[in-house]
N, C-alpha and C positions, 0 to 999 in steps of 0.2 A: 791571478787568472784574468786575462784580458777580456773586455766586453766583446761579445759577438756584435757584428755590424749588420743591421737589417735594412733592407729596402722595403717600402710599403707601396703597393699598387692598388689604388682605390681608397678614397677617404670619405665614403658615404655613411650609411647608417651604422656600420660596424667599426667606425674609426676609433672607438674606445679601446679596441684590441691593440691598436698601434700605440696608444697611450700606455697601456699595461706593459707593452714590450719595451718601452723606453725606460730603462733602469740604469742610468749611468753609474758605473762603479759596482753594480750588483748583477752583472752577467750579460747585459745586452743594451744596445742603444739603437734607436732609429736614426740612421745616418743619411737616408735618402727617401724622398717621398715623390709619388707620382699620382696625378689625377688629370683628367682631360679638361677640368674647369680651372683656369688660372686663378679665379677668385677664391676657390676652395683652397688651393695651394697656399695662397698668400695668408689666408685666415688661419690655416692649421699649422703653418711652418713654425710659429713661435712656440708651439707646444714641445718641439723637439730641438730646441737650441738653434743651431745654424745648419740645417740639413741641406743636402743637395736637392734641388727642386727641378722637376721636369714634367712635361705633359705627355711624354712618349716613354712607355715602360721599357722599350728596347734600350734606352739610354742606361737604365739600371743594369741590364744584363751584360753590357759591355764592360762594366766596372769590375776590376779584380779585387777591390777592397770591400766588397759586400759578401758576407757569408751565407746569407739566405734572403728570401723575399717572402713577404706576407701578401697574399692575393685576396682582395676583398671587393672585386668588381662584380657587376651584375652576372647572374647565373649563366646566361647564354654565352658569355665570354670565357668562362672557366676553362673549357677544353683547350682552345687555341693558346691562351696565355700560359696556362700551366705547362703545356707541352714545350713551349718556347723556353720557359724558365728551366725546366728539367734538362733540356738539350743544351742550355748554357751552363749547366753544372751548378746551378744555384739550388740549395735545399729549399723546399717549398712548403709553406703553410697555405693551404687552400681552404677558404671558407666553404662550409657546406652550402648547397649540395655539391657533390663531386662534379657533376655535369647534369644536363637536362635530358639526356637520353642514355640508354644502356650502352649503346655503341660508343658514345662520347666518354663514358666512364672507363670502358675497356681500353680505349685509345690512350687515356692518361696513364692507366696502370701499366700498359705495355711500354710506354715511353719511360716511365720510372725504372722498370726492370732493364730495359735496353741500355739506358744511360748509366745506371747505377746511382742515380741522384736520389737523395732522400725526399720522400713525399709524406706529408702529414695533412690530415683532413680535419677541419675544425668542427667536429661534432661535440660541442662543449657540454651538452647535457650529460655526457658520461662523467663530468666533473661536478654536476649539481648535487648538493647534499641529499636531496630527496631521492634521487636515483641511486646514489651510492648506498644510502641507507636501505632501500628496498632490496638492492642486490645482496648486501651483507645478510639480511634476514633470510633471503632465499638460499644463499650458499651455505648458511649454517644448518639448513634443513628444517627450519621452524615451521614451514608449511608443506614439507615433503617435496615430492617431485612435481614440478610445474606442469600443468595440463592445459590451462587456458589463461589468456590475458585479454582484458578489455580496456580500451582507452577512450575517454571522452575528452575532447579538446574544445573548450569554450573560448572564442576569440572576440572579445568585446570591441577591441580596437581594429578589427579586421577591415572594416570599411574604410578606415583611414590608412593603416599601415600597408594594406595590400591592394586597394582599389583606387588609390590616388596616384600611383606611379606605375612603372614598368611591370610590376608583379601581376597586374591585371591582364597582361597580354600573353597569351599562351605560346607565342613564338619566342618569348623571352624566358619562360619558366616551364613549359609543358602544361602545368596546372598546379594548383595549391595542394593537391593530394600528393604531389611530389615535393614542391618547394617548401611548403610549410610542414608537411607531415614527415619529411625526411628525418627530422630529429626524433620524433616519437617512434617511427618504424625502427630506427636504429636502437632505441631503448627497448622496444618490444623484443627484438632479436637478442639483445644483451641479457635481459632478464630471463628469457625463455631458453637461451642456449642453443638457438638454431636460426636458420634463415628461411624466409618465405619461399615456398615452392610453387604455390598456386593461389590465385587471387580472383575475387570478383568484387565489383563495386557498383554503386549507384550514386548519382549526384546531379546537381542542377544549379543554375544561376537564378536563385529564387528572389533575391532582394535587390541587387545592385545593377541588374541588367537595364532597367529603364530610368534610373536616376540621372540627374543632370551631369553632363561631362564637360570638360574643358576642351577647347580647340587644340588640335595638334600643335606642338612647338610652343605652348604657353606654359609658364612656370606653375609649379604647385603653389597653393595658397600659403601666405605667411602663417607661421605657427601651426603648420598642418600636423605636426606630431605633438602639439601641446594643447590645442583647442579641438574639442570633439563634439560633433553634432549628435543630438539624441532627441527622439528615437531614431533608429537607423534609416527610416524612411525620409528623414530630413537631411540626409547627407547630400552634398553637392560637390562640384569641382572634381569629379572623378576623372581618371585617366581617359584619354580620348578613345582608347581601345579597352573594352571590358568583355572578355570572352572566356574567363576561367570560372569554375564553379565556386559558389560561396557556401554550399552545403555538400558534404560527401560522407558516405559510409562505405566501409571496406572490410571484407572478410578474408582471412588468410589461413592457409594450412602450411605449417612450417615443415622443414625436412626431418624434424625429429618427432613429428606427429602432433605437436601442439597446435591448437586452434586459437586464433586471435582475431580481434575485431578492433577497428579504429573508426571514430566518428569525429567530424570537424564541422563547426558552424561559425561563420564570420559576422553574425549579428546578434550574439547573445549579450546580455547586460553585464556579464562579468567575464574576467579573463583568468582561466585556470586550466590545468591539466589534471585529470582524475584517472588514476590507474587502479585496476583491480586485477590481482594475480591469484589464481586458485590452484592449489596443489593437492596432493593425495592426503595431506594431513591438516589442511586449513587454508585460509586466504588472508591476503593483506590488501589494504586500500589506503591511499593517501588522502588527507583532508587538507587541501592547500599544498602548494609546491615550493614554498620558500622557507628560508631560515625561521625557526620557531614554530612552523606548522607541524602537523602530526601524521605519522603512519601508524595505523592500527592493525593488529593481528588477531584473528579469531582462529584458534586451533583446538578448541574443545566443543563438544556438541553431541548430538544435534539439539538445537534450541530455536526459539524464535529470535528475532533481531535483538541484539544487545549492543546498545550504543557505547557502553563502557568497554567492550571488547575483552580479550584476555590479556593482551599486553599492548601498551601504547608507547611509541618512541617519538621523541622530538627531533625534528630536522635540525642539525647543528647550525649555530650562528656562523655567519661568514660575511665578508665585506667584498664589495665589487659587483660588477654586472652579472646578471643571471645567477644570483645567490652565491657569488664567489667563483662560479665556474669559469668565467673569462680569465681571471688571474691564474686559476689552476691549469687551464689548458695552455696558456702562454708559458707557464713554468715548465710544463711537460715538453713543449716544443723546443724551448731553449736546451733542455737536457738532451733531447733527441738530435738536435743539430750537432751538439758536441760529441755524442757517444753512439748515436744510432740505437738499434735494438727495438724490442717490443714495447709498444705504448698502449695505454688504455683505449685510445682511439685507433681505428684500423682502416686502412685504405680498402681492404676487402669488404669490411662491414659497411663502409660508406657506399661502395658500389652496390651492395645488396639492398640497402635501404632505398637508393634511387631506383633500382630495378623493380622492387616491389611497388613503389609509388608510380613508376612509369606504366607498368603493366596494369595496375589498378585504374589509372586514368584511361588507358585504352579500353578497359572493360566498361567503365561507366559511360564512355562515349559510344559503346557498342551495345547499349541496352542491358548491361550487367552480365554479358557473356564471360564465363570463366577464362582466364588466361594463365598459362604456365610462365614462370619466371625463367629467362634464359640462363643456362649454366655458365659459370665462369671457368676459364681455362685453369685446370688443376695446377699447371706450372706457376701461374700467377698467385694462386692461393698459397702454394708452398713457399714461394719467394717472400711474400709479405708476412706470412705467419712466422717465419723464422726471424723476422726483424731485419731492418735494413742496416747492415753494418757499414 
């Protein structure tokens, strides 16, 4: 079996995915790379042997010897670049979020259906051990029928990861209740078996609005992802535009009646996601979200709190980024490029997570007014649910 030949567009914070996709003799190679920064290209090229190098992604789309492209550019560029790639007939891996507006998502889905080109969206949390473990527990019926889901997201590095670059500018992301929460909203939908129908939210820029910022067009500080100021009030060198919320809370009613809630804070001392899922026969909760951590199930009672629970499961060991999820999602993409068909990730689900986050952001900026999530064209749902052959 010959290796698939991939082009990579964007070599920023998610460049490790390109490294995972470069498997000479094992299914795929990165044959071409693109970034608008020539220094980045020069530095990264050696990781892929002797790739084609360009600062213009359209050069990749003209090549007949590339089977697919991996798009990892900033969020606000996803719509235009993805549509051009699809129209060029290149199978697309598009890093989440699908786009930064509901309309943008729908435009991408329509382009994929119109062209018949395969589209895959990088919601890698569906390949995280903790998420797959929780889903297995739910699908076995151990806690009965899911009725409510709560998620707390503590983001200790938020002031560094999201407020020192373009993520802090709402014109580039809409907001972190979309950009950062898209993963968790997708997981909520996957675990609960439905999509958000109605939302309301509250949020604010409570910590980072008045901290020192860099001048426009100045570089991020050296080691900005390795050295972190603490407490968060000591952070400096923030992006010159900071107008996204650093605290948000969101309530959801799903189309199957499930009630869900999501909370996000970007100045907590620790970094972890905590899920609680309650069904008709019990509940589960994760304690840590990486390999070796624990998911506990309580399904007898009623009692007071029991720390030892009824059953405890260990999250499986795994290697690679995001608890092995990055390797898993690249492996699924390679199979998808070859064969098409249904995948654990879903363009429809990706759209619905963005739609929930987008409408929640509109709600929090409108004083918490409830908003309905726009419906997706049923023909698009049918097309993607069948798998892209």
